[in-house]
Structure formats: C-alpha cells, structure tokens
C-alpha atoms as one frame of an Amber mdcrd trajectory, in Angstrom:
protein
 -26.731  76.157 -71.066 -29.639  75.856 -68.664 -28.981  73.683 -65.390 -32.325
  72.535 -65.328 -32.548  70.870 -68.653 -34.078  67.233 -68.687 -30.755  65.764
 -69.500 -28.973  67.493 -66.348 -31.893  66.323 -64.034 -31.291  62.704 -65.146
 -27.769  63.032 -64.206 -28.267  64.385 -60.930 -30.970  61.907 -60.276 -28.340
  59.036 -61.108 -25.913  60.578 -58.696 -28.293  61.021 -55.940 -29.404  57.122
 -56.134 -25.643  56.127 -56.425 -24.801  58.306 -53.299 -27.790  56.707 -51.329
 -26.853  53.086 -52.430 -23.324  53.871 -51.292 -24.453  54.950 -47.706 -26.950
  52.019 -47.650 -24.039  49.482 -47.946 -21.837  51.438 -45.424 -24.625  51.310
 -43.142 -25.214  47.553 -43.415 -21.443  46.875 -43.145 -21.243  49.033 -39.939
 -24.506  47.023 -38.383 -22.599  43.823 -39.219 -19.354  44.502 -37.619 -21.061
  45.923 -34.452 -23.021  42.513 -34.411 -19.861  40.669 -34.742 -17.983  42.279
 -32.074 -21.006  41.910 -29.633 -21.310  38.272 -30.402 -17.465  37.768 -29.882
 -17.621  39.833 -26.620 -20.573  37.722 -25.228 -18.608  34.470 -26.312 -15.516
  35.699 -24.578 -17.346  36.303 -21.303 -19.111  33.016 -21.299 -15.706  31.299
 -21.854 -14.346  33.175 -18.993 -17.348  32.040 -16.852 -16.710  28.477 -17.763
 -13.023  28.818 -16.976 -13.698  30.124 -13.610 -16.948  28.183 -12.363 -16.674
  28.792  -8.861 -18.012  32.274  -8.650 -21.550  33.515  -8.822 -23.458  36.733
  -7.760 -26.046  34.071  -6.370 -24.195  32.855  -3.266 -25.257  29.915  -1.105
 -24.858  29.549   2.624 -23.183  26.573   3.580 -24.783  24.283   6.415 -22.040
  22.612   8.346 -22.189  19.461  10.500 -19.625  18.152  12.981 -17.085  15.882
  11.417 -17.311  13.521  14.471 -20.904  12.724  15.140 -21.307  11.871  18.902
 -24.534  10.154  18.112 -22.619   7.209  16.858 -20.042   7.302  19.467 -20.657
   3.525  20.502 -20.357   2.129  17.214 -18.073   4.705  15.443 -17.079   2.402
  12.575 -20.359   0.951  11.779 -23.076   1.856   9.038 -22.167   5.517   8.034
 -19.326   5.729  10.731 -19.253   8.767  13.002 -16.868  10.666  10.681 -19.077
  12.481   8.067 -22.052  10.403   9.276 -24.538  11.912   6.727 -22.612  10.640
   3.790 -23.210   7.206   2.147 -19.814   5.203   0.815 -19.407   4.119  -2.833
 -17.982   0.499  -3.626 -16.605  -0.286  -7.170 -15.675  -3.833  -8.177 -14.205
  -5.031  -4.905 -12.402  -1.875  -4.120 -12.421   0.193  -0.974 -15.651   1.989
   0.323 -15.140   5.637  -0.171 -17.096   8.913  -0.842 -16.192  10.993  -3.701
 -17.025  14.791  -4.425 -18.344  16.331  -6.385 -20.427  13.261  -7.402 -23.809
  11.949  -7.816 -24.071  11.107  -4.160 -23.143  14.714  -3.175 -25.739  15.988
  -5.694 -22.889  17.625  -7.609 -21.761  19.798  -4.815 -18.183  20.150  -3.399
 -16.822  19.091   0.083 -16.143  21.979   2.194 -14.130  21.933   5.505 -13.665
  24.073   8.414 -11.884  23.848  11.661  -8.382  23.073  12.691  -8.753  21.315
  15.971  -6.200  18.651  16.860  -7.940  17.522  20.046 -11.926  17.752  19.406
 -13.352  16.393  16.191 -16.641  18.048  17.154 -15.089  21.139  16.714 -14.000
  20.463  13.160 -16.975  20.635  10.488 -17.856  19.678   7.014 -20.474  20.946
   4.378 -21.572  20.901   0.835 -22.044  23.781  -1.782 -22.621  24.066  -5.283
 -19.475  25.202  -7.416 -21.521  27.824  -9.107 -23.027  29.455  -5.688 -19.979
  29.332  -3.559 -19.902  32.007  -0.871 -17.333  34.720  -1.268 -15.467  34.067
   1.957 -14.359  30.647   1.181 -11.175  29.503  -0.584 -11.320  26.926  -3.258
  -8.251  24.221  -3.212  -7.792  23.242  -6.725  -6.858  19.364  -7.624  -7.703
  16.227  -6.103  -7.653  16.004  -2.176  -6.988  12.577  -0.266  -9.163  12.583
   3.046  -8.426   9.818   5.545 -10.181   9.293   8.979  -8.797   6.401  11.093
 -10.057   5.161  14.435  -6.611   4.310  15.339  -3.387   6.292  14.044  -0.724
   6.907  11.751   2.365   6.351  13.678   1.719   2.479  14.057   3.127   0.891
  11.095   0.007  -1.613  10.748  -2.770   0.785  11.691  -1.237   3.365   9.279
  -0.720   0.975   6.279  -4.248  -0.308   6.889  -5.504   3.190   6.410  -3.326
   3.954   3.429  -4.062   0.950   1.368  -7.345   2.234   0.178  -5.921   5.169
  -1.172  -3.338   3.375  -3.240  -6.179   0.819  -4.503  -8.156   3.798  -5.747
  -5.050   5.369  -7.255  -4.501   2.231  -9.355  -8.296   1.920 -10.425  -8.301
   5.836 -11.527  -5.437   5.740 -14.012  -2.864   6.325 -11.621  -4.423   9.603
 -10.504  -2.249  11.702  -8.035  -3.417  13.835  -5.172  -2.509  17.429  -4.788
  -2.502  17.242  -1.057  -3.702  15.082   1.899  -5.930  15.801   4.808  -5.451
  13.082   7.944  -8.046  12.864  10.673  -7.968  10.846  13.604 -11.546  10.755
  15.442 -12.245  13.859  13.214  -9.185  15.712  14.929  -6.285  16.910  12.436
  -3.322  14.965  12.296  -0.180  16.239  10.253   2.179  13.280  11.094   2.807
   9.784  10.381   5.427   7.250  11.134   8.729   7.931   8.878   8.313   4.208
   7.507   4.742   4.967   6.260   5.943   8.285   4.867   8.619   6.950   2.762
   6.513   4.084   1.501   3.915   6.618   0.285   6.653   8.545  -1.257   7.786
   5.426  -3.159   4.317   4.735  -4.497   3.046   8.161  -5.179   6.229  10.394
  -5.520   7.464  12.692  -2.929   5.707  15.686  -4.254   2.337  14.164  -4.052
   2.551  13.776   0.243   1.851  17.203   1.080  -0.306  17.139   4.374  -2.670
  20.011   4.826  -3.258  21.529   8.133  -5.331  24.681   7.063  -3.051  26.952
   8.940  -2.226  29.996   7.095  -5.171  29.958   4.796  -6.897  33.276   4.051
 -10.261  31.996   5.195 -11.823  29.848   7.879 -13.531  27.299   5.152 -11.815
  25.668   2.398 -14.037  23.944  -0.462 -12.281  21.055  -2.426 -12.454  21.085
  -6.285 -12.197  17.335  -6.257 -12.032  15.047  -3.005 -12.197  11.237  -2.203
 -12.753  10.219   1.596 -11.821   6.989   3.129 -12.818   6.117   6.591 -13.011
   2.124   6.799  -9.541   1.403   6.056  -9.005  -1.733   4.045 -11.599  -4.159
   5.727 -14.094  -4.076   2.666 -11.674  -4.663   0.074 -11.670  -7.887  -1.877
  -8.679 -10.329  -1.673  -7.968  -9.640  -5.305  -7.713  -5.851  -4.743  -5.689
  -6.256  -1.929  -3.143  -8.334  -3.642  -3.013  -5.768  -6.304  -1.919  -3.068
  -3.748   0.608  -5.195  -1.869   2.181  -6.174  -5.039   2.466  -2.436  -6.293
   3.869  -1.370  -2.941   6.484  -4.215  -3.025   7.567  -3.542  -6.543   7.503
   0.478  -5.957   9.376   0.029  -2.550  12.229  -1.981  -4.297  12.452   0.256
  -7.111  12.605   3.376  -4.757  15.475   1.499  -2.921  17.215   0.640  -6.076
  16.886  -3.157  -5.501  17.526  -4.464  -8.906  15.797  -7.734 -10.366  18.097
 -10.763  -9.764  18.220 -14.006 -11.425  17.704 -17.151  -9.232  20.623 -19.682
  -8.864  20.565 -22.898 -10.759  17.845 -25.038  -9.567  20.378 -27.819  -8.368
  21.999 -24.949  -6.086  18.788 -23.545  -4.704  19.436 -21.054  -1.687  16.892
 -20.946   1.188  17.469 -17.561   2.816  16.349 -17.806   6.332  16.216 -14.469
   8.463  15.773 -14.525  12.269  14.796 -11.027  13.037  15.275 -10.353  16.685
  13.415  -7.673  18.767  14.951  -5.622  21.663  13.034  -5.122  24.875   9.309
  -5.764  24.625   8.483  -9.200  23.244  11.886 -10.037  22.628  13.280 -13.641
  23.393  14.503 -14.189  26.680  17.607 -16.027  25.393  18.589 -14.751  22.088
  21.671 -16.674  22.037  19.902 -20.020  22.499  17.370 -19.252  19.914  19.880
 -18.485  17.417  21.762 -21.694  18.138  18.551 -23.801  17.397  18.282 -21.873
  14.025  21.935 -22.349  13.054  21.660 -26.229  13.949  18.563 -26.607  11.730
  19.753 -24.553   9.023  22.992 -26.652   8.649  20.925 -29.640   7.874  18.926
 -28.219   5.007  20.720 -28.067   1.778  21.128 -24.661   0.614  20.019 -22.815
   3.894  21.742 -19.454   4.708  20.761 -17.955   7.960  21.173 -14.331   8.849
  20.505 -12.816  12.088  19.186  -9.344  12.200  17.781  -6.607  14.514  15.439
  -3.810  13.343  16.850  -1.188  15.359  18.267   1.785  13.252  17.659   0.168
  10.078  16.601   2.477   7.444  13.264   2.214   5.503  15.450   0.783   2.305
  17.604  -1.277   4.952  14.285  -3.160   5.855  13.076  -3.280   2.201  16.551
  -4.906   1.175  16.557  -7.375   4.204  13.020  -8.654   3.367  13.772  -8.905
  -0.420  16.794 -11.075   0.298  14.483 -13.467   2.689  12.623 -16.510   1.911
  11.669 -17.597   5.601  11.303 -15.088   8.095  11.219 -15.883  11.895  10.270
 -13.361  14.335   8.267 -12.275  17.440   4.927 -10.605  16.939   5.612  -6.726
  16.443   5.727  -3.862  14.156   8.828  -5.416  12.319   6.424  -8.004  10.946
   4.706  -5.335   8.590   7.959  -5.404   6.343   6.963  -9.116   5.252   5.151
  -7.845   2.089   8.491  -6.802   0.827   9.549 -10.380   0.651   8.777 -12.266
  -2.655   5.236 -13.738  -3.005   5.131 -17.318  -1.589   7.768 -16.568   1.047
   7.074 -17.936   4.489   6.567 -16.240   7.881   6.910 -17.809  11.474   5.626
 -15.685  14.372   6.241 -16.092  18.125   3.969 -14.758  20.890   4.491 -14.355
  24.914   2.210 -16.162  27.089  -1.434 -14.683  27.523  -2.148 -13.523  23.954
  -3.954 -16.295  22.593  -6.650 -15.799  25.457  -6.653 -12.174  26.001  -5.452
 -10.163  22.683  -8.586 -10.620  20.569  -8.445 -10.316  17.035  -5.610  -7.903
  17.113  -3.236 -10.861  17.344  -3.985 -11.913  13.803  -3.219  -8.753  12.037
   0.037 -10.185  10.503  -1.741 -13.214   9.234  -4.004 -10.765   7.588  -1.133
  -8.961   5.899   0.521 -12.223   4.719  -2.933 -13.265   3.108  -3.413 -10.039
   1.364   0.253  -9.849   0.033   0.699 -13.496  -1.047   2.876 -14.595   1.874
   2.516 -17.861   3.546   1.907 -17.631   7.251   3.102 -20.847   8.636   1.669
 -20.473  12.194   2.435 -19.094  15.675   4.290 -20.346  18.726   2.674 -19.111
  21.934   5.020 -19.271  24.925   2.921 -21.604  27.661   5.086 -20.481  30.141
   5.157 -17.257  32.229   4.206 -15.516  35.376   0.441 -15.545  36.432  -1.507
 -12.371  36.160  -1.959 -10.725  39.451  -5.308  -9.220  38.428  -8.704 -10.528
  39.161 -10.079  -9.004  36.245  -9.305 -10.750  32.880  -9.632  -7.324  31.044
  -6.511  -6.010  33.128  -4.447  -9.090  32.360  -3.725  -8.423  28.616  -1.539
  -5.105  29.443   0.377  -7.373  32.141   1.177  -9.802  29.435   1.162  -7.937
  26.338   5.021  -6.998  26.435   6.402  -9.709  28.054   9.541 -11.585  26.907
   9.108 -14.751  25.069  10.897 -18.236  26.020  11.726 -21.080  23.774  11.224
 -24.844  23.043  14.173 -26.241  21.428  12.289 -29.442  20.202   9.387 -27.684
  18.784  11.360 -24.735  17.237  13.775 -27.301  15.577  11.062 -29.526  14.031
   8.848 -26.694  13.013  11.795 -24.742  11.258  13.142 -27.739   9.438   9.544
 -28.442   7.986   9.412 -24.844   6.815  12.665 -24.757   5.182  12.318 -28.345
   3.255   9.066 -27.009   2.259  10.567 -23.725   0.882  13.409 -25.854  -0.921
  10.954 -28.042  -2.731   8.802 -25.165  -3.655  11.860 -23.171  -5.108  13.018
 -26.272  -6.832   9.639 -26.873  -8.506   8.634 -23.206  -9.226  11.998 -21.819
 -10.413  11.406 -19.247  -7.652  12.657 -15.591  -8.962  12.295 -12.087  -7.936
  10.143  -9.783  -9.271  11.339  -6.995 -11.540  10.748  -3.414 -10.102  10.606
  -1.985 -13.526   7.242  -3.458 -14.156   5.288  -1.735 -11.360   1.685  -0.553
 -11.859   1.464   3.129 -12.281
C-alpha cells in the first residue's frame, strides 16, 4: 500500500491540525498562568507598601525649628505660644485647644522631634515630614503619643493637674483612646518625672501601662517621628465649664474605683450625717494654734444635729488615703495649700472653707483663687476664704518683695467668725442632704 494515497494524506492532515490545536491551547494556558502570577505578585507588593507606608526611595529633608521660640519670650502663653510657635491650635465643642498630627493643619505630615536637653528648650526642635518620604535616618514611633508643655511644672499638684486635664478630656471625647507614650516638656525642656500623686491619678484614669514617659535616650536615631500625636500647651484654661465638669467627674469616679472605694447608701433622711473634716497643715501656712482651732470646730459641730468631726493631717497619707478621706467628707475646712487639690474626690455639692495668712489678698494675684477654680470645675461649693488680718509688717519697701515674706506665714484664728461661719456652712449642708437625699457616686459607672 502506498503511503502517499489521498486517504493517508487526509489522515496526516487531520493529525497535524489536531497537534497544532493542542499546542495553541497549551500556549494560551501558559500565558494566562504567567499573567495571573504577575498580577498576584504586583498585588502583594502593593499590599506590602500599604502596610509599611513610612518608606520611600524619595526622601524628604526635615526642616527643624526650636521647640522654644525666644521671639515670644515676653508672652509665652499668648497667641501660638512659644512652644511649637508655627502651629495653630484646634478646638472642638468646648474642649481643650490642641494640635493633632497628622491632620489637615499639618498637611498630613507627621510630627518629628529631635533633642534631649533638660535645661535649654531652644536646643530641642521639631519638624514635619510626609509619611511616604521620611528620611532613612529617623525612627518612627508607632501608636499615639501625648505631648505636654507647661509653663509651670508637673510636681506641684495644682500645676500638674491643670496640665493633665486637657489630655483626659481629649481621651474622653475620642472614644477613650489610650496613648502609647507621653512626652513632657517644661519651657521646651524634657521632663521625665511628676509628683507621685499625679502619677497615681493618671494611672487610675488611663491604666498603669499607658503612663510611659519618653526621654528619647537609647533611641537608635537622633530624630523620632510620631505616627500619631496630640499636643497640649495651654493647660485647661480654654475649656468650657461643661467639659471641665465631665473630666473632674471621671477623675473622681476613676480614683475611687482605683482605691476600692465602693458605693455606699446614705443613712435614713431623719439620721443625716454631716461629715466635717478639719485638715491641718504642718509648717508652712499652718494654724498658729491647732488646738484652739480644733476646739472651735468641735464646739460648733456638737450644736449641729448629725455633725461628725474628723481632724486629719495630709502628712504621710497615701494617694488612696487622701481619696478615702475626701470621699468621707461633706465639709472640708483647711488652709490654702496643695492638699486642697484633693477636694474633687468629695461628692459633688460638698463644701470647702479656705484660710489664708495675712498679705495674700493684696499681693498674691490670681494664684490665690486656684482652688476656687477647682471647686467650680468639679461641682464643689467654695464657701469663701478667711484672711488673717493680723501679722508682721513687711520690712521691704518694694511691694513685689513682700509676697515672699507673707506667703508661708502661719495663720491665726477668730473664734467668733469661725464659729458663725462653720455653723452656717454645716446647717446649709444638713438642709441640702435632707432635701436631695445626698448619695455617693457609683465608681462602676465611670466614663471610659
């Protein structure tokens, strides 16, 4: 049989066509697989870039400015303030003025900090950088950073509290967002400490793991850029009364919960108890005759039904001792001093009586009213001040030098005035408790 027959040619032609068809389908399948793998690889690369946005071959040089701008040294707390003077504050719904990074105000750029000086704020600096063009020699600190600059300090209870209140307000308004770290400045100088009282209060509010104070020592680079940061530099002054009340209510509640102070039911309205605390100081601005003052309060208390007097001194009291003491106080009588900061641990609508040495009214300026401000912010009734009219005459001819002379003098007493004043405050408290069924707050209902 001849292999070149027409029949064989047809068979060979069909086999050749079939072979070409198979190869064509294999080729298309290979192209499809190759294209799919390529697209998948590109997608993974893009996902990787999105997950790590702080890297780019196009680096941007950061322009730094001093944290402390000496051009505004004569008015450090006005306008932009001398701390980060190029930045404008934002204020939301009566809350504290602040600067948030990254935001529209920063053109989406991150805040970067450089310097570790604890004595010269002009040696520490700040700058801004886009998250996609950060220099390779910076370290990115992930999470939220709280940044504070205060004109005063973090050791004094009032000044430290005033600097921290804005952070607590912002924390409340942002769904209880917690910071990863804190950066504290005083005049642009790094600070790493605060009073033990303030530290424990912040731990009660934010939790102990959220109070990590950054000093930038041991970092691998000289510059640290912050993934997210909020800056407060004006204390609580610009906040609305309502916002302040919310913060103090939260601090009262959190501190009581932290110290294990449980909610208690008030006695029957016919057996109302008025808890009067005479909180005495030792040394500076103490009473000249503690025993005489104690006798006055004892005598008045026995004449008011349900009055119970407790005499205490703040020395060696732990944070929780102070919270417990104030939680068990309806009327607080004490000289002007840091111990008055604890008043906001009292129930709302409790009362405070404050005593001053001679010279404060004329020479102390607005600082003498700080505890009236705390009372107004925390729902406490400040029932006035008694100012000792008797004392040594200032030997200085310059009035500006007389306040240091009077500032820490001891305080005398006026039995008639003290008796009438105390009786009035106690009777008012009794009527208030009878009318309002005065009860303690429940620490399990704290905000955040």
